[in-house]
C-alpha positions as CSV (number, residue, x, y, z in Angstrom):
1,M,0.0,0.0,0.0
2,K,1.3,3.4,-0.9
3,L,0.2,6.5,1.0
4,H,1.0,10.2,0.6
5,E,2.7,11.6,3.7
6,H,-0.4,13.5,4.8
7,E,-2.4,10.3,4.6
8,A,0.2,8.4,6.6
9,K,0.3,11.1,9.3
10,E,-3.5,10.9,9.8
11,V,-3.1,7.1,10.4
12,F,-0.2,7.8,12.8
13,K,-2.2,10.5,14.7
14,A,-5.1,8.0,15.1
15,E,-2.7,5.6,16.9
16,G,-1.2,8.3,19.1
17,I,2.1,8.8,17.2
18,P,3.1,12.5,17.5
19,V,3.2,14.4,14.3
20,P,3.7,18.1,13.6
21,R,0.7,20.4,13.0
22,S,0.0,20.6,9.3
23,V,-2.6,21.7,6.7
24,L,-3.1,20.4,3.2
25,A,-3.1,23.0,0.4
26,T,-4.2,22.5,-3.2
27,D,-3.1,25.9,-4.6
28,P,-0.5,28.6,-3.9
29,D,-2.9,30.9,-2.1
30,G,-4.0,28.1,0.2
31,A,-0.4,27.2,0.9
32,A,0.4,30.8,1.8
33,R,-2.6,31.0,4.1
34,A,-1.7,27.7,5.7
35,A,1.9,28.9,6.1
36,R,0.7,32.1,7.9
37,E,-1.3,29.9,10.3
38,A,1.6,27.5,10.9
39,G,4.0,30.3,11.6
40,F,7.4,31.0,10.1
41,P,9.6,29.3,9.3
42,C,7.5,26.4,8.0
43,V,7.9,23.5,5.6
44,L,6.2,23.0,2.2
45,K,6.1,19.3,1.4
46,S,5.0,18.2,-2.1
47,Q,2.7,15.2,-1.9
48,V,3.9,12.8,-4.5
49,L,4.5,9.1,-4.3
50,R,8.2,8.9,-4.6
51,G,11.3,8.8,-2.4
52,G,14.0,11.4,-2.2
53,R,11.6,14.3,-2.3
54,G,14.1,16.5,-0.4
55,K,16.9,15.8,-2.9
56,A,14.5,16.4,-5.7
57,G,13.7,19.9,-4.4
58,L,10.1,18.9,-3.5
59,I,10.4,19.9,0.2
60,K,11.2,23.5,1.0
61,L,11.6,25.6,4.1
62,V,9.9,29.1,3.8
63,R,10.2,32.1,6.0
64,S,7.4,34.4,4.8
65,E,3.9,34.4,3.3
66,P,5.1,35.8,-0.1
67,E,7.9,33.2,-0.2
68,A,5.4,30.5,0.7
69,R,3.1,31.5,-2.2
70,E,6.0,31.8,-4.7
71,T,7.5,28.5,-3.6
72,A,4.2,26.7,-3.7
73,A,3.5,28.0,-7.2
74,A,6.9,26.7,-8.3
75,L,6.2,23.3,-6.7
76,F,2.7,23.0,-8.4
77,D,4.3,24.0,-11.7
78,S,7.1,21.4,-11.4
79,P,7.2,18.4,-13.7
80,H,6.6,16.1,-10.7
81,G,2.8,16.2,-10.9
82,V,2.4,18.0,-7.5
83,R,-1.4,18.5,-6.8
84,K,-1.2,18.9,-3.1
85,I,1.3,20.4,-0.7
86,L,1.5,19.6,3.0
87,V,2.2,22.8,4.9
88,E,3.8,21.8,8.2
89,E,5.1,23.7,11.2
90,A,8.9,23.7,11.5
91,V,10.0,21.6,14.5
92,D,13.1,22.1,16.5
93,I,14.8,18.7,16.4
94,D,17.2,17.6,19.2
95,R,17.7,14.2,17.6
96,E,16.3,12.4,14.6
97,L,15.7,8.7,14.6
98,Y,14.6,6.3,11.8
99,L,12.0,3.6,12.7
100,S,10.3,1.3,10.3
101,I,8.7,-2.1,10.1
102,T,8.8,-4.4,7.1
103,V,8.1,-8.0,6.3
104,D,10.6,-10.7,5.6
105,P,8.3,-13.1,3.5
106,A,10.9,-15.9,3.4
107,A,11.0,-16.1,7.2
108,A,7.3,-15.1,7.7
109,E,8.5,-12.5,10.2
110,A,8.3,-8.8,10.6
111,V,11.6,-6.9,10.9
112,V,11.9,-3.7,12.9
113,L,14.6,-1.4,11.4
114,A,15.9,1.4,13.5
115,C,18.7,3.8,13.2
116,S,20.0,6.6,15.5
117,E,20.8,8.6,12.3
118,G,17.3,9.6,11.1
119,G,16.7,11.9,8.2
120,V,19.2,10.1,6.0
121,E,18.9,7.7,3.1
122,I,18.5,4.6,5.1
123,E,19.2,2.3,2.2
124,D,22.6,3.9,1.5
125,L,23.5,4.0,5.2
126,A,22.6,0.3,5.7
127,A,24.7,-0.7,2.7
128,R,27.8,1.3,3.8
129,F,27.5,0.9,7.6
130,P,25.2,-2.1,8.4
131,E,26.3,-2.0,12.0
132,K,24.4,1.4,12.4
133,V,21.0,-0.2,11.7
134,V,19.3,-2.1,14.4
135,R,17.3,-5.0,13.2
136,E,14.8,-6.8,15.5
137,R,13.0,-9.8,14.0
138,V,9.4,-10.2,15.3
139,P,7.4,-13.4,14.7
140,L,4.1,-12.3,13.3
141,A,2.2,-14.7,15.6
142,E,3.8,-13.1,18.7
143,G,3.8,-9.5,17.8
144,L,6.0,-6.7,19.1
145,S,6.2,-6.9,22.9
146,S,7.0,-3.9,25.1
147,Y,10.2,-5.7,26.0
148,R,11.3,-5.9,22.3
149,A,10.3,-2.3,21.7
150,R,12.4,-1.1,24.7
151,N,15.4,-3.2,23.5
152,V,15.3,-1.4,20.2
153,A,15.3,1.9,22.0
154,Y,18.2,0.9,24.1
155,A,20.1,-0.4,21.1
156,L,19.7,3.1,19.6
157,G,21.6,4.5,22.6
158,L,18.5,5.9,24.3
159,S,17.7,5.8,28.0
160,G,15.2,7.1,30.5
161,E,12.3,9.1,29.1
162,A,13.6,9.1,25.6
163,A,13.8,5.3,25.5
164,K,10.3,5.0,27.0
165,K,8.8,7.4,24.4
166,T,10.6,5.8,21.5
167,A,9.4,2.3,22.6
168,G,5.8,3.7,22.9
169,I,6.0,5.1,19.4
170,L,7.4,1.8,18.1
171,E,4.5,-0.1,19.7
172,A,2.0,2.3,18.1
173,L,3.8,1.9,14.8
174,W,3.4,-1.9,15.2
175,R,-0.4,-1.4,15.6
176,V,-0.4,0.6,12.4
177,F,1.6,-2.2,10.7
178,R,-0.8,-4.9,11.8
179,K,-3.8,-3.0,10.3
């Protein structure tokens, strides 16, 4: 199943996974209004089904309403077929993590993938530095236990409240995965 970012974030919110405040815009004026409401700086994220949106110039930080309108117009006019833009509040990031769950069909197991270096091309990182990616195999019949979720958080070098929150997010991500 492929979802746009705004669709995935709605699913995440429904499971209690924290996501930044955002508004979906379908034209440059709507993007400018949404940006004003979000506050500056904010991020314009083209909603297209492809990876590498940042590298392709489809995610832009804007600092004013005129810049938001102009940037949105350029994104809508790009050759990437942008029809919607997610306007999202900019968030101060202390630390970025990567968390995902996939299926290993040969083993009939889920695999939790986690990395303490979020915001990177995980495929490239895993190929060059496989030791930086935490892999936790989860038998589908058993599911992701709190114990396993905490172990992933600890393997990322987290402790205390950060480990607890990360484990909770991972458990919520498991619920999304199972749906």
